C-alpha positions in Angstrom: 0.0 0.0 0.0 1.4 3.3 -1.1 2.0 5.8 1.6 0.3 9.2 1.7 2.6 12.0 0.7 2.5 15.6 1.7 1.2 16.5 -1.7 -2.0 14.8 -0.8 -2.3 16.7 2.5 -1.6 20.2 1.4 -4.6 21.5 3.3 -3.2 20.1 6.5 0.1 21.9 6.4 1.0 25.5 7.2 3.4 26.9 4.6 6.5 28.6 5.7 8.0 31.6 3.9 11.4 33.1 3.8 11.7 36.6 5.3 12.8 38.1 2.0 12.2 37.2 -1.6 15.4 37.1 -3.6 15.6 39.1 -6.8 17.6 37.1 -9.3 17.5 39.8 -12.0 20.8 41.6 -12.3 20.7 45.1 -10.9 22.9 47.5 -12.9 21.8 51.0 -13.8 25.1 52.9 -13.8 24.1 55.5 -16.3 20.8 56.2 -14.6 22.5 56.4 -11.3 25.2 58.8 -12.4 23.7 60.8 -15.2 21.2 63.5 -14.0 17.8 64.0 -15.5 17.3 67.6 -16.7 15.6 69.9 -14.1 11.8 70.1 -14.1 11.9 73.5 -15.8 13.7 72.0 -18.8 11.6 68.9 -19.2 9.6 68.7 -22.4 7.7 66.2 -24.3 8.9 67.6 -27.6 12.4 68.6 -28.6 15.2 69.5 -26.1 17.5 72.1 -27.6 21.2 72.1 -26.6 23.6 74.8 -28.0 26.9 73.1 -28.9 30.1 74.9 -29.8 31.5 73.1 -32.8 34.2 75.5 -34.0 36.2 78.3 -32.3 36.8 81.9 -33.4 39.4 82.1 -36.2 39.6 85.7 -37.4 43.4 86.1 -36.8 46.0 88.4 -38.5 49.7 87.8 -38.1 52.3 90.7 -38.5 55.8 91.7 -37.7 56.5 94.7 -35.4 57.9 96.5 -38.5 54.6 96.0 -40.3 53.0 98.8 -38.4 49.3 99.1 -38.2 47.7 95.8 -39.3 44.9 95.5 -41.7 42.8 93.0 -39.9 41.2 90.0 -41.6 37.5 89.5 -41.4 36.1 88.1 -38.2 35.5 84.4 -38.2 33.2 83.8 -35.2 32.8 80.7 -33.3 30.1 78.4 -34.6 27.4 76.9 -32.5 24.9 74.3 -33.6 21.5 73.5 -32.1 21.5 69.9 -30.9 17.9 68.6 -30.9 17.0 65.6 -28.8 13.6 64.1 -28.3 12.6 61.7 -25.5 11.3 58.2 -26.4 8.3 56.7 -24.7 8.7 53.4 -22.9 5.5 52.0 -21.2 5.1 48.8 -19.3 1.7 47.4 -18.4 1.3 44.9 -15.7 -1.5 43.2 -13.6 -2.0 41.9 -10.1 -5.1 40.0 -8.9 -7.3 41.0 -6.0 -6.6 37.5 -4.5 -2.8 38.1 -4.5 -3.2 41.4 -2.8 -5.5 40.1 -0.2 -3.5 37.0 0.6 -0.2 38.8 0.7 -1.4 41.1 3.5 -1.5 38.0 5.8 2.2 37.1 5.2 5.3 38.5 6.8 7.3 38.8 3.7 7.0 41.5 0.9 3.4 42.0 -0.2 2.4 40.9 -3.6 1.8 44.5 -4.7 5.3 45.6 -3.6 6.9 42.5 -5.2 5.2 43.2 -8.6 6.0 46.9 -8.4 9.6 46.4 -7.5 10.0 43.8 -10.3 8.4 46.1 -12.8 10.7 49.0 -11.8 13.8 46.7 -12.1 12.7 45.5 -15.5 12.3 49.0 -16.9 15.6 50.1 -15.4 17.2 47.3 -17.3 15.4 48.3 -20.5 16.4 51.9 -20.1 20.1 51.1 -19.3 20.3 48.8 -22.4 18.8 51.6 -24.5 21.3 54.1 -23.1 24.1 51.8 -24.1 22.9 50.1 -27.3 19.9 52.0 -28.5 19.8 52.0 -32.3 23.0 50.1 -32.4 23.7 48.4 -35.8 24.6 45.3 -33.8 21.4 45.2 -31.8 21.7 43.3 -28.5 24.3 40.8 -29.9 25.3 39.8 -33.4 24.4 36.2 -34.4 26.2 34.5 -37.2 25.9 30.8 -36.4 23.6 28.1 -35.1 24.2 25.4 -32.6 22.0 22.4 -33.1 19.6 25.0 -34.3 16.5 23.0 -35.1 14.7 21.9 -32.0 11.3 21.7 -33.6 9.3 23.4 -36.2 8.5 26.3 -33.9 11.7 26.3 -31.7 15.3 27.1 -32.5 18.5 27.6 -30.7 21.1 30.1 -31.8 24.5 31.3 -30.6 25.6 34.8 -30.0 29.1 35.8 -31.1 31.6 35.8 -28.2 32.5 39.5 -28.5 28.9 40.5 -28.8 27.8 38.4 -25.8 26.9 39.6 -22.3 25.3 37.2 -19.9 23.9 40.2 -18.0 21.9 41.4 -21.0 20.1 38.1 -21.5 19.7 36.9 -17.9 16.2 37.2 -16.8 14.8 38.1 -20.3 13.0 34.8 -20.7 9.5 35.4 -22.1 10.6 38.7 -23.7 9.7 39.2 -27.4 12.1 40.1 -30.1 12.5 40.9 -33.8 15.5 40.0 -35.9 17.0 42.1 -38.6 19.5 41.5 -41.4 22.6 43.7 -41.7 20.6 45.4 -44.5 18.1 46.6 -41.9 15.5 44.2 -43.3 13.2 42.4 -40.9 13.5 38.6 -40.8 10.1 37.4 -41.9 7.0 39.7 -41.4 3.9 40.2 -39.4 3.3 37.7 -36.7 6.0 35.5 -38.2 8.6 38.2 -37.3 7.9 37.9 -33.5 10.1 35.5 -31.5 9.9 34.7 -27.8 13.0 34.0 -25.7 12.4 30.8 -23.7 15.8 29.8 -22.5 19.3 31.2 -21.9 22.5 29.2 -21.5 25.1 31.7 -20.3 28.0 29.2 -20.5 27.5 28.3 -24.1 26.0 31.6 -25.3 22.9 29.7 -26.5 19.5 31.4 -26.8 16.4 29.4 -27.4 13.5 31.1 -29.2 9.9 30.1 -30.1 7.9 31.4 -33.0 5.7 30.5 -35.8 6.8 27.7 -38.1 7.3 30.2 -40.9 9.2 32.6 -38.7 11.5 29.9 -37.3 12.2 28.6 -40.8 13.2 32.1 -42.0 15.4 32.7 -38.9 17.2 29.4 -39.2 17.7 29.9 -43.0 19.3 33.4 -42.3 21.6 32.1 -39.6 22.5 28.9 -41.2 23.4 30.8 -44.4 25.9 32.8 -42.3 23.8 35.9 -42.8 24.5 38.3 -40.0 21.3 38.9 -38.0 20.7 41.0 -35.0 18.1 40.8 -32.2 16.1 43.8 -31.0 13.3 44.0 -28.5 9.9 43.8 -30.2 9.1 47.2 -31.8 12.3 48.8 -30.6 14.2 49.0 -34.0 14.4 52.5 -35.3 12.2 53.8 -32.4 14.3 53.5 -29.2 16.5 56.4 -28.2 20.1 56.6 -29.5 22.6 55.0 -27.1 26.3 55.5 -26.5 27.5 53.1 -29.1 25.5 54.7 -31.8 26.6 58.2 -30.6 30.3 57.3 -30.6 30.3 55.5 -33.9 28.2 58.1 -35.7 29.7 59.6 -38.9 26.6 61.3 -40.2 24.0 63.6 -38.9 22.8 63.0 -35.3 20.7 65.2 -33.1 20.6 67.7 -36.0 24.4 68.1 -36.2 26.6 66.6 -38.9 29.7 64.7 -37.7 31.0 64.8 -41.2 31.0 68.7 -41.2 32.0 69.2 -37.5 34.8 67.0 -36.3 34.1 67.7 -32.6 30.7 66.0 -33.0 32.4 62.8 -34.0 33.5 60.3 -31.3 36.6 58.2 -31.2 35.8 54.8 -32.6 38.6 52.3 -32.2 38.7 48.6 -33.3 41.3 46.4 -31.7 42.0 42.6 -31.6 43.3 40.4 -28.9 42.6 41.4 -25.3 41.9 44.8 -23.8 44.6 46.0 -21.5 45.9 49.0 -19.6 48.0 50.3 -22.5 45.1 50.2 -24.9 42.9 52.0 -22.5 45.5 54.7 -22.1 45.9 55.0 -25.8 42.2 55.5 -26.2 42.1 58.1 -23.4 45.0 59.9 -25.2 43.0 60.1 -28.4 40.2 61.7 -26.4 42.7 64.0 -24.6 44.1 65.5 -27.8 40.6 66.3 -28.8 39.8 68.2 -25.7 39.3 65.8 -22.8 40.5 67.5 -19.6 38.5 65.7 -16.9 38.0 62.3 -15.3 36.6 59.5 -17.4 34.8 56.3 -16.6 35.6 53.2 -18.6 32.7 50.7 -18.7 33.6 47.1 -19.6 32.1 43.6 -19.2 33.0 41.9 -15.9 35.0 39.3 -17.8 37.0 42.1 -19.5 37.4 43.8 -16.2 39.3 40.8 -14.9 41.7 41.0 -17.8 42.4 44.7 -17.1 42.6 44.2 -13.3 45.1 41.3 -13.7 47.3 43.3 -15.9 47.3 46.5 -13.8 48.0 44.4 -10.7 51.0 42.9 -12.4 52.2 46.3 -13.4 51.6 47.7 -9.9 50.8 51.1 -11.2 48.5 52.4 -8.5 47.8 55.9 -7.2 46.4 57.3 -4.0 43.0 56.5 -5.3 43.5 52.9 -4.8 44.9 53.5 -1.3 41.6 55.1 -0.5 39.9 51.8 -1.5 38.3 53.3 -4.6 40.1 50.7 -6.6 42.9 49.1 -4.7 43.7 45.9 -6.6 40.2 46.0 -8.0 38.4 46.4 -4.7 35.1 48.1 -4.6 34.4 47.3 -8.3 36.7 50.0 -9.7 40.2 50.4 -10.9 41.7 53.9 -10.9 44.8 55.3 -12.5 46.0 58.6 -14.0 45.5 59.2 -17.7 47.6 61.2 -20.2 45.6 64.3 -19.2 46.6 63.9 -15.5 42.9 63.2 -14.7 41.6 60.0 -13.3 40.6 57.0 -15.4 38.1 54.8 -13.6 37.6 51.3 -15.0 34.3 49.8 -13.8 32.5 46.5 -14.7 29.0 46.9 -16.1 26.7 43.8 -16.4 25.2 44.9 -19.7 28.4 45.8 -21.6 29.2 43.2 -24.2 32.5 41.2 -23.8 34.1 42.8 -26.8 33.0 46.4 -26.0 34.5 49.3 -24.0 33.0 52.7 -23.4 35.2 55.6 -22.3 33.0 58.5 -21.2 33.3 61.7 -19.2 30.2 61.1 -17.2 29.7 64.8 -16.4 29.1 65.4 -20.1 26.1 63.0 -20.3 22.6 64.3 -19.8 19.2 62.6 -19.7 16.5 64.7 -21.3 12.8 64.3 -21.9 9.5 64.9 -20.0 9.5 62.1 -17.4 11.8 59.8 -15.6 10.4 56.3 -14.8 7.1 56.8 -12.9 4.0 55.0 -11.8 2.2 58.2 -11.1 0.6 59.3 -14.4 -2.7 60.2 -16.1 -3.7 62.7 -13.4 -3.1 60.6 -10.4 -3.4 62.4 -7.2 -0.6 60.6 -5.3 2.2 58.2 -5.8 0.0 55.4 -4.4 -2.9 56.2 -6.7 -1.8 54.1 -9.7 -3.7 50.8 -9.4 -6.8 50.6 -11.7 -9.4 47.8 -11.5 -9.9 45.9 -14.7 -13.6 46.0 -15.5 -15.2 42.6 -15.4 -12.2 40.9 -13.6 -10.9 40.6 -10.1 -7.6 42.2 -10.9 -5.8 45.5 -11.0 -3.6 46.8 -13.8 -1.0 49.6 -13.7 1.4 51.4 -16.0 5.1 52.2 -15.6 6.0 55.0 -18.0 9.1 56.9 -19.1 9.7 59.6 -21.7 13.4 60.3 -22.0 16.6 60.0 -24.0 20.4 60.5 -23.5 22.9 62.9 -25.1 26.6 63.1 -24.9 27.5 66.8 -25.1 31.1 66.3 -26.2 31.5 63.2 -28.4 35.1 64.1 -29.3 36.1 63.6 -25.7 34.8 60.0 -25.5 35.6 56.7 -27.1 34.2 53.4 -28.0 36.4 50.3 -28.5 35.4 46.9 -29.8 36.6 43.8 -31.6 38.7 42.3 -28.7 37.9 39.2 -26.7 38.3 38.5 -23.0 40.8 35.9 -22.0 38.6 34.9 -19.0 35.5 32.9 -19.7 
């Protein structure tokens, strides 16, 4: 006779809960933490205008003392251009049942409402951070040029992200998110409902991503990847709509924010492609390129944690440390930051960022970044009277719904003083 298991007696057992629910989603919003949102008086739902000096005054006349009174050349005044930035809308809708709210109030751990709210906020912070880094990137969230045992079924495929384009932090926790794929020609893979793919599994060790879709869509995606056609994933509906991120800003050679980088060299960032591993010397060389184009302040270097280990190991071996490290702002990598002096005698701070790809490196004077738009992330919208007044009953159901909304974008005011490096690979895996 089979014994009676606890599964048969659930009604007779009192459930025990941990005192805190662990959040497994990576928390990393460096740009949002360090880059200020414009003051309320400057927030707008339309264009934000930023005057930018792109050339200096040049109306000079040279002359010897013996030349006497000089006939001056015509004035050549400094040139300012009007950078125009418009915020981008990002809206998350979520629901929570009456039952969950009622039951949670009897438990000692976080209420269901708070749990859902906190998760929604963390989810949007991640979307915003990714947009500020890789918004409108030609590489999307990671270039895919190969399959690995691709065909799981008619509606399921598994693909591999290139090593240099991979970041476990980007993909961790994105299961159930929906994506579009684009060819390098900016053409959508498949169309309509067939162009929508849902991420169902992430293998961080092998860089595998498993997607479901329609049979037509999966066939088209597998054909593209198997044929060694470079394809790039973007969040559903984000392509060409999301705000421009740092990669796109620093690799731009055309017109961006109403200013031409082809006409005005100071509006063009420093884009550097290297091979091998990133190291101290290459960071210093990149900072030097920024320095000769005007950089005269501290810069932050954002790299993938795997790349950070490479740089940390090399700097440790060189033992080139300053008082900054003695103050535990980066001593032997402690505190998540390495600091050393750059060619401009200012501080270079190397920091790991969970969402930076393994083959990418951003060198940015953080004080030259600005978040613009009408609204930072907020639940309080649509005429709500208070911060708590954001839950709306869903007619005909026993559930609430709520919105989380943001209207913003990012701008780097001095692209010539910043750099983007890619093409390298970490030695640590």
